[in-house]
CHARMM internal coordinates of N, CA and C (Angstrom, degrees):
IC EDIT
DIST 1 N 1 CA 1.4257
DIST 1 CA 1 C 1.5464
ANGL 1 N 1 CA 1 C 109.70
DIST 1 C 2 N 1.3605
ANGL 1 CA 1 C 2 N 117.99
DIHE 1 N 1 CA 1 C 2 N 126.75
DIST 2 N 2 CA 1.4863
ANGL 1 C 2 N 2 CA 118.11
DIHE 1 CA 1 C 2 N 2 CA -178.09
DIST 2 CA 2 C 1.4976
ANGL 2 N 2 CA 2 C 111.90
DIHE 1 C 2 N 2 CA 2 C -66.68
DIST 2 C 3 N 1.3066
ANGL 2 CA 2 C 3 N 112.07
DIHE 2 N 2 CA 2 C 3 N 150.67
DIST 3 N 3 CA 1.4803
ANGL 2 C 3 N 3 CA 116.04
DIHE 2 CA 2 C 3 N 3 CA 177.90
DIST 3 CA 3 C 1.4951
ANGL 3 N 3 CA 3 C 110.17
DIHE 2 C 3 N 3 CA 3 C -79.26
DIST 3 C 4 N 1.2920
ANGL 3 CA 3 C 4 N 116.56
DIHE 3 N 3 CA 3 C 4 N 174.38
DIST 4 N 4 CA 1.4841
ANGL 3 C 4 N 4 CA 123.43
DIHE 3 CA 3 C 4 N 4 CA -174.89
DIST 4 CA 4 C 1.5466
ANGL 4 N 4 CA 4 C 107.99
DIHE 3 C 4 N 4 CA 4 C -64.69
DIST 4 C 5 N 1.3354
ANGL 4 CA 4 C 5 N 117.73
DIHE 4 N 4 CA 4 C 5 N -42.18
DIST 5 N 5 CA 1.4523
ANGL 4 C 5 N 5 CA 120.10
DIHE 4 CA 4 C 5 N 5 CA -177.01
DIST 5 CA 5 C 1.5655
ANGL 5 N 5 CA 5 C 111.33
DIHE 4 C 5 N 5 CA 5 C -65.56
DIST 5 C 6 N 1.2931
ANGL 5 CA 5 C 6 N 117.62
DIHE 5 N 5 CA 5 C 6 N -36.50
DIST 6 N 6 CA 1.4553
ANGL 5 C 6 N 6 CA 120.09
DIHE 5 CA 5 C 6 N 6 CA 177.69
DIST 6 CA 6 C 1.5539
ANGL 6 N 6 CA 6 C 109.64
DIHE 5 C 6 N 6 CA 6 C -68.97
DIST 6 C 7 N 1.2846
ANGL 6 CA 6 C 7 N 116.25
DIHE 6 N 6 CA 6 C 7 N -40.05
DIST 7 N 7 CA 1.4688
ANGL 6 C 7 N 7 CA 120.80
DIHE 6 CA 6 C 7 N 7 CA 177.91
DIST 7 CA 7 C 1.5342
ANGL 7 N 7 CA 7 C 110.57
DIHE 6 C 7 N 7 CA 7 C -63.46
DIST 7 C 8 N 1.3189
ANGL 7 CA 7 C 8 N 114.38
DIHE 7 N 7 CA 7 C 8 N -40.70
DIST 8 N 8 CA 1.4748
ANGL 7 C 8 N 8 CA 119.54
DIHE 7 CA 7 C 8 N 8 CA 179.08
DIST 8 CA 8 C 1.5261
ANGL 8 N 8 CA 8 C 110.66
DIHE 7 C 8 N 8 CA 8 C -64.68
DIST 8 C 9 N 1.3171
ANGL 8 CA 8 C 9 N 117.52
DIHE 8 N 8 CA 8 C 9 N -41.42
DIST 9 N 9 CA 1.4547
ANGL 8 C 9 N 9 CA 121.95
DIHE 8 CA 8 C 9 N 9 CA 177.87
DIST 9 CA 9 C 1.5305
ANGL 9 N 9 CA 9 C 110.86
DIHE 8 C 9 N 9 CA 9 C -63.28
DIST 9 C 10 N 1.2992
ANGL 9 CA 9 C 10 N 115.33
DIHE 9 N 9 CA 9 C 10 N -41.14
DIST 10 N 10 CA 1.4710
ANGL 9 C 10 N 10 CA 119.84
DIHE 9 CA 9 C 10 N 10 CA -179.84
DIST 10 CA 10 C 1.5521
ANGL 10 N 10 CA 10 C 110.32
DIHE 9 C 10 N 10 CA 10 C -65.36
DIST 10 C 11 N 1.2864
ANGL 10 CA 10 C 11 N 116.90
DIHE 10 N 10 CA 10 C 11 N -41.84
DIST 11 N 11 CA 1.4560
ANGL 10 C 11 N 11 CA 121.43
DIHE 10 CA 10 C 11 N 11 CA -179.93
DIST 11 CA 11 C 1.5140
ANGL 11 N 11 CA 11 C 110.15
DIHE 10 C 11 N 11 CA 11 C -65.54
DIST 11 C 12 N 1.2970
ANGL 11 CA 11 C 12 N 117.59
DIHE 11 N 11 CA 11 C 12 N -47.01
DIST 12 N 12 CA 1.4680
ANGL 11 C 12 N 12 CA 122.04
DIHE 11 CA 11 C 12 N 12 CA -179.89
DIST 12 CA 12 C 1.5238
ANGL 12 N 12 CA 12 C 111.93
DIHE 11 C 12 N 12 CA 12 C -62.19
DIST 12 C 13 N 1.3297
ANGL 12 CA 12 C 13 N 115.70
DIHE 12 N 12 CA 12 C 13 N -41.93
DIST 13 N 13 CA 1.4707
ANGL 12 C 13 N 13 CA 120.74
DIHE 12 CA 12 C 13 N 13 CA 177.51
DIST 13 CA 13 C 1.5265
ANGL 13 N 13 CA 13 C 111.60
DIHE 12 C 13 N 13 CA 13 C -62.24
DIST 13 C 14 N 1.3190
ANGL 13 CA 13 C 14 N 116.37
DIHE 13 N 13 CA 13 C 14 N -44.53
DIST 14 N 14 CA 1.4468
ANGL 13 C 14 N 14 CA 118.51
DIHE 13 CA 13 C 14 N 14 CA -179.83
DIST 14 CA 14 C 1.5636
ANGL 14 N 14 CA 14 C 110.70
DIHE 13 C 14 N 14 CA 14 C -66.49
DIST 14 C 15 N 1.2981
ANGL 14 CA 14 C 15 N 117.60
DIHE 14 N 14 CA 14 C 15 N -36.51
DIST 15 N 15 CA 1.4553
ANGL 14 C 15 N 15 CA 120.64
DIHE 14 CA 14 C 15 N 15 CA 176.83
DIST 15 CA 15 C 1.5427
ANGL 15 N 15 CA 15 C 112.37
DIHE 14 C 15 N 15 CA 15 C -64.22
DIST 15 C 16 N 1.3546
ANGL 15 CA 15 C 16 N 114.80
DIHE 15 N 15 CA 15 C 16 N -40.50
DIST 16 N 16 CA 1.4413
ANGL 15 C 16 N 16 CA 119.21
DIHE 15 CA 15 C 16 N 16 CA 178.84
DIST 16 CA 16 C 1.5354
ANGL 16 N 16 CA 16 C 112.34
DIHE 15 C 16 N 16 CA 16 C -67.33
DIST 16 C 17 N 1.3106
ANGL 16 CA 16 C 17 N 117.01
DIHE 16 N 16 CA 16 C 17 N -31.15
DIST 17 N 17 CA 1.4601
ANGL 16 C 17 N 17 CA 120.48
DIHE 16 CA 16 C 17 N 17 CA 178.02
DIST 17 CA 17 C 1.5537
ANGL 17 N 17 CA 17 C 110.33
DIHE 16 C 17 N 17 CA 17 C -72.42
DIST 17 C 18 N 1.3250
ANGL 17 CA 17 C 18 N 117.36
DIHE 17 N 17 CA 17 C 18 N -31.38
DIST 18 N 18 CA 1.4414
ANGL 17 C 18 N 18 CA 120.51
DIHE 17 CA 17 C 18 N 18 CA -178.35
DIST 18 CA 18 C 1.5539
ANGL 18 N 18 CA 18 C 111.68
DIHE 17 C 18 N 18 CA 18 C -88.09
DIST 18 C 19 N 1.2715
ANGL 18 CA 18 C 19 N 118.46
DIHE 18 N 18 CA 18 C 19 N -13.17
DIST 19 N 19 CA 1.5033
ANGL 18 C 19 N 19 CA 123.55
DIHE 18 CA 18 C 19 N 19 CA -171.28
DIST 19 CA 19 C 1.5108
ANGL 19 N 19 CA 19 C 111.26
DIHE 18 C 19 N 19 CA 19 C -59.65
DIST 19 C 20 N 1.3335
ANGL 19 CA 19 C 20 N 121.15
DIHE 19 N 19 CA 19 C 20 N -46.11
DIST 20 N 20 CA 1.5073
ANGL 19 C 20 N 20 CA 119.41
DIHE 19 CA 19 C 20 N 20 CA -179.39
DIST 20 CA 20 C 1.5272
ANGL 20 N 20 CA 20 C 111.02
DIHE 19 C 20 N 20 CA 20 C -60.04
DIST 20 C 21 N 1.2934
ANGL 20 CA 20 C 21 N 119.64
DIHE 20 N 20 CA 20 C 21 N -35.79
DIST 21 N 21 CA 1.4676
ANGL 20 C 21 N 21 CA 121.51
DIHE 20 CA 20 C 21 N 21 CA 179.29
DIST 21 CA 21 C 1.5111
ANGL 21 N 21 CA 21 C 108.71
DIHE 20 C 21 N 21 CA 21 C -67.36
DIST 21 C 22 N 1.3160
ANGL 21 CA 21 C 22 N 117.27
DIHE 21 N 21 CA 21 C 22 N -42.01
DIST 22 N 22 CA 1.4605
ANGL 21 C 22 N 22 CA 120.47
DIHE 21 CA 21 C 22 N 22 CA -179.23
DIST 22 CA 22 C 1.5292
ANGL 22 N 22 CA 22 C 110.18
DIHE 21 C 22 N 22 CA 22 C -65.36
DIST 22 C 23 N 1.3301
ANGL 22 CA 22 C 23 N 118.08
DIHE 22 N 22 CA 22 C 23 N -38.31
DIST 23 N 23 CA 1.4672
ANGL 22 C 23 N 23 CA 121.94
DIHE 22 CA 22 C 23 N 23 CA 179.47
DIST 23 CA 23 C 1.5284
ANGL 23 N 23 CA 23 C 109.50
DIHE 22 C 23 N 23 CA 23 C -65.34
DIST 23 C 24 N 1.3375
ANGL 23 CA 23 C 24 N 115.79
DIHE 23 N 23 CA 23 C 24 N -40.50
DIST 24 N 24 CA 1.4764
ANGL 23 C 24 N 24 CA 119.81
DIHE 23 CA 23 C 24 N 24 CA 179.73
DIST 24 CA 24 C 1.5406
ANGL 24 N 24 CA 24 C 110.28
DIHE 23 C 24 N 24 CA 24 C -63.34
DIST 24 C 25 N 1.3183
ANGL 24 CA 24 C 25 N 116.21
DIHE 24 N 24 CA 24 C 25 N -42.01
DIST 25 N 25 CA 1.4876
ANGL 24 C 25 N 25 CA 120.95
DIHE 24 CA 24 C 25 N 25 CA -178.92
DIST 25 CA 25 C 1.5239
ANGL 25 N 25 CA 25 C 108.17
DIHE 24 C 25 N 25 CA 25 C -64.72
DIST 25 C 26 N 1.3110
ANGL 25 CA 25 C 26 N 118.09
DIHE 25 N 25 CA 25 C 26 N -44.50
DIST 26 N 26 CA 1.4755
ANGL 25 C 26 N 26 CA 121.41
DIHE 25 CA 25 C 26 N 26 CA -179.40
DIST 26 CA 26 C 1.5274
ANGL 26 N 26 CA 26 C 110.22
DIHE 25 C 26 N 26 CA 26 C -65.63
DIST 26 C 27 N 1.3152
ANGL 26 CA 26 C 27 N 118.93
DIHE 26 N 26 CA 26 C 27 N -36.83
DIST 27 N 27 CA 1.4353
ANGL 26 C 27 N 27 CA 121.11
DIHE 26 CA 26 C 27 N 27 CA 179.08
DIST 27 CA 27 C 1.5531
ANGL 27 N 27 CA 27 C 109.83
DIHE 26 C 27 N 27 CA 27 C -67.06
DIST 27 C 28 N 1.3307
ANGL 27 CA 27 C 28 N 117.37
DIHE 27 N 27 CA 27 C 28 N -42.62
DIST 28 N 28 CA 1.4552
ANGL 27 C 28 N 28 CA 119.56
DIHE 27 CA 27 C 28 N 28 CA 179.45
DIST 28 CA 28 C 1.5372
ANGL 28 N 28 CA 28 C 109.74
DIHE 27 C 28 N 28 CA 28 C -65.72
DIST 28 C 29 N 1.3295
ANGL 28 CA 28 C 29 N 118.00
DIHE 28 N 28 CA 28 C 29 N -36.74
DIST 29 N 29 CA 1.4511
ANGL 28 C 29 N 29 CA 120.01
DIHE 28 CA 28 C 29 N 29 CA 178.91
DIST 29 CA 29 C 1.5287
ANGL 29 N 29 CA 29 C 109.99
DIHE 28 C 29 N 29 CA 29 C -66.40
DIST 29 C 30 N 1.3440
ANGL 29 CA 29 C 30 N 117.82
DIHE 29 N 29 CA 29 C 30 N -39.02
DIST 30 N 30 CA 1.4564
ANGL 29 C 30 N 30 CA 121.00
DIHE 29 CA 29 C 30 N 30 CA 179.38
DIST 30 CA 30 C 1.4972
ANGL 30 N 30 CA 30 C 111.07
DIHE 29 C 30 N 30 CA 30 C -66.55
DIST 30 C 31 N 1.3351
ANGL 30 CA 30 C 31 N 117.81
DIHE 30 N 30 CA 30 C 31 N -41.17
DIST 31 N 31 CA 1.4664
ANGL 30 C 31 N 31 CA 121.92
DIHE 30 CA 30 C 31 N 31 CA 178.98
DIST 31 CA 31 C 1.5141
ANGL 31 N 31 CA 31 C 109.55
DIHE 30 C 31 N 31 CA 31 C -64.41
DIST 31 C 32 N 1.3551
ANGL 31 CA 31 C 32 N 117.08
DIHE 31 N 31 CA 31 C 32 N -44.55
DIST 32 N 32 CA 1.4523
ANGL 31 C 32 N 32 CA 120.66
DIHE 31 CA 31 C 32 N 32 CA 177.74
DIST 32 CA 32 C 1.5191
ANGL 32 N 32 CA 32 C 112.50
DIHE 31 C 32 N 32 CA 32 C -60.64
DIST 32 C 33 N 1.3160
ANGL 32 CA 32 C 33 N 116.28
DIHE 32 N 32 CA 32 C 33 N -41.78
DIST 33 N 33 CA 1.4900
ANGL 32 C 33 N 33 CA 119.95
DIHE 32 CA 32 C 33 N 33 CA 178.95
DIST 33 CA 33 C 1.5167
ANGL 33 N 33 CA 33 C 110.71
DIHE 32 C 33 N 33 CA 33 C -63.75
DIST 33 C 34 N 1.3296
ANGL 33 CA 33 C 34 N 117.62
DIHE 33 N 33 CA 33 C 34 N -47.89
DIST 34 N 34 CA 1.4643
ANGL 33 C 34 N 34 CA 120.99
DIHE 33 CA 33 C 34 N 34 CA -179.12
DIST 34 CA 34 C 1.5292
ANGL 34 N 34 CA 34 C 110.12
DIHE 33 C 34 N 34 CA 34 C -61.56
DIST 34 C 35 N 1.3198
ANGL 34 CA 34 C 35 N 117.97
DIHE 34 N 34 CA 34 C 35 N -43.31
DIST 35 N 35 CA 1.4536
ANGL 34 C 35 N 35 CA 122.28
DIHE 34 CA 34 C 35 N 35 CA 179.63
DIST 35 CA 35 C 1.5391
ANGL 35 N 35 CA 35 C 109.62
DIHE 34 C 35 N 35 CA 35 C -63.00
DIST 35 C 36 N 1.3096
ANGL 35 CA 35 C 36 N 117.79
DIHE 35 N 35 CA 35 C 36 N -40.49
DIST 36 N 36 CA 1.4638
ANGL 35 C 36 N 36 CA 121.19
DIHE 35 CA 35 C 36 N 36 CA 177.09
DIST 36 CA 36 C 1.5089
ANGL 36 N 36 CA 36 C 112.85
DIHE 35 C 36 N 36 CA 36 C -63.48
DIST 36 C 37 N 1.3338
ANGL 36 CA 36 C 37 N 117.05
DIHE 36 N 36 CA 36 C 37 N -42.30
DIST 37 N 37 CA 1.4548
ANGL 36 C 37 N 37 CA 122.02
DIHE 36 CA 36 C 37 N 37 CA 179.27
DIST 37 CA 37 C 1.5596
ANGL 37 N 37 CA 37 C 109.45
DIHE 36 C 37 N 37 CA 37 C -64.17
DIST 37 C 38 N 1.3230
ANGL 37 CA 37 C 38 N 117.69
DIHE 37 N 37 CA 37 C 38 N -46.67
DIST 38 N 38 CA 1.4511
ANGL 37 C 38 N 38 CA 121.94
DIHE 37 CA 37 C 38 N 38 CA -178.47
DIST 38 CA 38 C 1.5492
ANGL 38 N 38 CA 38 C 109.18
DIHE 37 C 38 N 38 CA 38 C -61.36
DIST 38 C 39 N 1.3315
ANGL 38 CA 38 C 39 N 117.22
DIHE 38 N 38 CA 38 C 39 N -47.16
DIST 39 N 39 CA 1.4567
ANGL 38 C 39 N 39 CA 119.33
DIHE 38 CA 38 C 39 N 39 CA 179.94
DIST 39 CA 39 C 1.5454
ANGL 39 N 39 CA 39 C 112.31
DIHE 38 C 39 N 39 CA 39 C -65.46
DIST 39 C 40 N 1.2931
ANGL 39 CA 39 C 40 N 117.01
DIHE 39 N 39 CA 39 C 40 N -34.90
DIST 40 N 40 CA 1.4461
ANGL 39 C 40 N 40 CA 120.01
DIHE 39 CA 39 C 40 N 40 CA 179.01
DIST 40 CA 40 C 1.5352
ANGL 40 N 40 CA 40 C 110.92
DIHE 39 C 40 N 40 CA 40 C -68.21
DIST 40 C 41 N 1.3184
ANGL 40 CA 40 C 41 N 118.46
DIHE 40 N 40 CA 40 C 41 N -43.29
DIST 41 N 41 CA 1.4733
ANGL 40 C 41 N 41 CA 122.59
DIHE 40 CA 40 C 41 N 41 CA 178.26
DIST 41 CA 41 C 1.5378
ANGL 41 N 41 CA 41 C 107.48
DIHE 40 C 41 N 41 CA 41 C -64.38
DIST 41 C 42 N 1.2868
ANGL 41 CA 41 C 42 N 118.74
DIHE 41 N 41 CA 41 C 42 N -43.33
DIST 42 N 42 CA 1.4912
ANGL 41 C 42 N 42 CA 121.28
DIHE 41 CA 41 C 42 N 42 CA -179.90
DIST 42 CA 42 C 1.5330
ANGL 42 N 42 CA 42 C 109.35
DIHE 41 C 42 N 42 CA 42 C -63.44
DIST 42 C 43 N 1.2819
ANGL 42 CA 42 C 43 N 119.75
DIHE 42 N 42 CA 42 C 43 N -40.95
DIST 43 N 43 CA 1.4379
ANGL 42 C 43 N 43 CA 121.64
DIHE 42 CA 42 C 43 N 43 CA 177.94
DIST 43 CA 43 C 1.5375
ANGL 43 N 43 CA 43 C 112.86
DIHE 42 C 43 N 43 CA 43 C -65.08
DIST 43 C 44 N 1.3042
ANGL 43 CA 43 C 44 N 116.29
DIHE 43 N 43 CA 43 C 44 N -41.04
DIST 44 N 44 CA 1.4856
ANGL 43 C 44 N 44 CA 121.28
DIHE 43 CA 43 C 44 N 44 CA 179.05
DIST 44 CA 44 C 1.5140
ANGL 44 N 44 CA 44 C 108.73
DIHE 43 C 44 N 44 CA 44 C -64.97
DIST 44 C 45 N 1.3390
ANGL 44 CA 44 C 45 N 118.39
DIHE 44 N 44 CA 44 C 45 N -43.91
DIST 45 N 45 CA 1.4606
ANGL 44 C 45 N 45 CA 120.36
DIHE 44 CA 44 C 45 N 45 CA 179.51
DIST 45 CA 45 C 1.5430
ANGL 45 N 45 CA 45 C 111.43
DIHE 44 C 45 N 45 CA 45 C -64.73
DIST 45 C 46 N 1.2982
ANGL 45 CA 45 C 46 N 117.93
DIHE 45 N 45 CA 45 C 46 N -38.69
DIST 46 N 46 CA 1.4611
ANGL 45 C 46 N 46 CA 122.24
DIHE 45 CA 45 C 46 N 46 CA 175.92
DIST 46 CA 46 C 1.5115
ANGL 46 N 46 CA 46 C 111.34
DIHE 45 C 46 N 46 CA 46 C -62.00
DIST 46 C 47 N 1.3246
ANGL 46 CA 46 C 47 N 117.27
DIHE 46 N 46 CA 46 C 47 N -44.26
DIST 47 N 47 CA 1.4481
ANGL 46 C 47 N 47 CA 120.35
DIHE 46 CA 46 C 47 N 47 CA 179.04
DIST 47 CA 47 C 1.5433
ANGL 47 N 47 CA 47 C 111.01
DIHE 46 C 47 N 47 CA 47 C -64.35
DIST 47 C 48 N 1.3526
ANGL 47 CA 47 C 48 N 115.14
DIHE 47 N 47 CA 47 C 48 N -42.52
DIST 48 N 48 CA 1.4777
ANGL 47 C 48 N 48 CA 118.25
DIHE 47 CA 47 C 48 N 48 CA 178.11
DIST 48 CA 48 C 1.5225
ANGL 48 N 48 CA 48 C 110.96
DIHE 47 C 48 N 48 CA 48 C -62.59
DIST 48 C 49 N 1.3129
ANGL 48 CA 48 C 49 N 117.86
DIHE 48 N 48 CA 48 C 49 N -38.50
DIST 49 N 49 CA 1.4576
ANGL 48 C 49 N 49 CA 120.04
DIHE 48 CA 48 C 49 N 49 CA 179.37
DIST 49 CA 49 C 1.5307
ANGL 49 N 49 CA 49 C 112.16
DIHE 48 C 49 N 49 CA 49 C -65.27
DIST 49 C 50 N 1.3456
ANGL 49 CA 49 C 50 N 116.63
DIHE 49 N 49 CA 49 C 50 N -41.27
DIST 50 N 50 CA 1.4616
ANGL 49 C 50 N 50 CA 121.78
DIHE 49 CA 49 C 50 N 50 CA 177.77
DIST 50 CA 50 C 1.5367
ANGL 50 N 50 CA 50 C 109.61
DIHE 49 C 50 N 50 CA 50 C -63.43
DIST 50 C 51 N 1.3432
ANGL 50 CA 50 C 51 N 115.29
DIHE 50 N 50 CA 50 C 51 N -45.20
DIST 51 N 51 CA 1.4869
ANGL 50 C 51 N 51 CA 120.99
DIHE 50 CA 50 C 51 N 51 CA 178.35
DIST 51 CA 51 C 1.5105
ANGL 51 N 51 CA 51 C 112.04
DIHE 50 C 51 N 51 CA 51 C -58.50
DIST 51 C 52 N 1.3533
ANGL 51 CA 51 C 52 N 115.43
DIHE 51 N 51 CA 51 C 52 N -45.65
DIST 52 N 52 CA 1.4651
ANGL 51 C 52 N 52 CA 119.34
DIHE 51 CA 51 C 52 N 52 CA -179.26
DIST 52 CA 52 C 1.5086
ANGL 52 N 52 CA 52 C 111.31
DIHE 51 C 52 N 52 CA 52 C -65.22
DIST 52 C 53 N 1.3145
ANGL 52 CA 52 C 53 N 119.39
DIHE 52 N 52 CA 52 C 53 N -40.68
DIST 53 N 53 CA 1.4362
ANGL 52 C 53 N 53 CA 121.28
DIHE 52 CA 52 C 53 N 53 CA 178.23
DIST 53 CA 53 C 1.5080
ANGL 53 N 53 CA 53 C 112.28
DIHE 52 C 53 N 53 CA 53 C -64.00
DIST 53 C 54 N 1.3272
ANGL 53 CA 53 C 54 N 117.99
DIHE 53 N 53 CA 53 C 54 N -40.59
DIST 54 N 54 CA 1.4653
ANGL 53 C 54 N 54 CA 121.46
DIHE 53 CA 53 C 54 N 54 CA 178.75
DIST 54 CA 54 C 1.5466
ANGL 54 N 54 CA 54 C 109.49
DIHE 53 C 54 N 54 CA 54 C -67.69
DIST 54 C 55 N 1.3193
ANGL 54 CA 54 C 55 N 116.43
DIHE 54 N 54 CA 54 C 55 N -37.82
DIST 55 N 55 CA 1.4685
ANGL 54 C 55 N 55 CA 119.83
DIHE 54 CA 54 C 55 N 55 CA -178.83
DIST 55 CA 55 C 1.5297
ANGL 55 N 55 CA 55 C 111.34
DIHE 54 C 55 N 55 CA 55 C -66.95
DIST 55 C 56 N 1.3356
ANGL 55 CA 55 C 56 N 117.34
DIHE 55 N 55 CA 55 C 56 N -36.74
DIST 56 N 56 CA 1.4410
ANGL 55 C 56 N 56 CA 121.28
DIHE 55 CA 55 C 56 N 56 CA -178.80
DIST 56 CA 56 C 1.5295
ANGL 56 N 56 CA 56 C 111.59
DIHE 55 C 56 N 56 CA 56 C -86.43
DIST 56 C 57 N 1.3083
ANGL 56 CA 56 C 57 N 118.93
DIHE 56 N 56 CA 56 C 57 N -2.61
DIST 57 N 57 CA 1.4713
ANGL 56 C 57 N 57 CA 122.52
DIHE 56 CA 56 C 57 N 57 CA 178.10
DIST 57 CA 57 C 1.5242
ANGL 57 N 57 CA 57 C 111.68
DIHE 56 C 57 N 57 CA 57 C 75.95
DIST 57 C 58 N 1.3117
ANGL 57 CA 57 C 58 N 119.49
DIHE 57 N 57 CA 57 C 58 N 30.04
DIST 58 N 58 CA 1.4777
ANGL 57 C 58 N 58 CA 120.29
DIHE 57 CA 57 C 58 N 58 CA -175.66
DIST 58 CA 58 C 1.5421
ANGL 58 N 58 CA 58 C 111.05
DIHE 57 C 58 N 58 CA 58 C -98.40
DIST 58 C 59 N 1.3129
ANGL 58 CA 58 C 59 N 118.69
DIHE 58 N 58 CA 58 C 59 N 11.92
DIST 59 N 59 CA 1.4699
ANGL 58 C 59 N 59 CA 118.16
DIHE 58 CA 58 C 59 N 59 CA -176.74
DIST 59 CA 59 C 1.5032
ANGL 59 N 59 CA 59 C 113.92
DIHE 58 C 59 N 59 CA 59 C -80.11
END
COOR INIT
IC SEED 1 N 1 CA 1 C
IC BUILD
């Protein structure tokens, strides 16, 4: 039966091997979130612009 230190080394090694994949997933999630925020703000501004033009009778 492995000792605690060997188990700890095995766990840390496996985490380090998986770490680049985890970083890539987090980076993709962050990019998707930022893109979603930008598109949402752009859509809201476009809708406000259309509403303002209709309200002022500029259509």
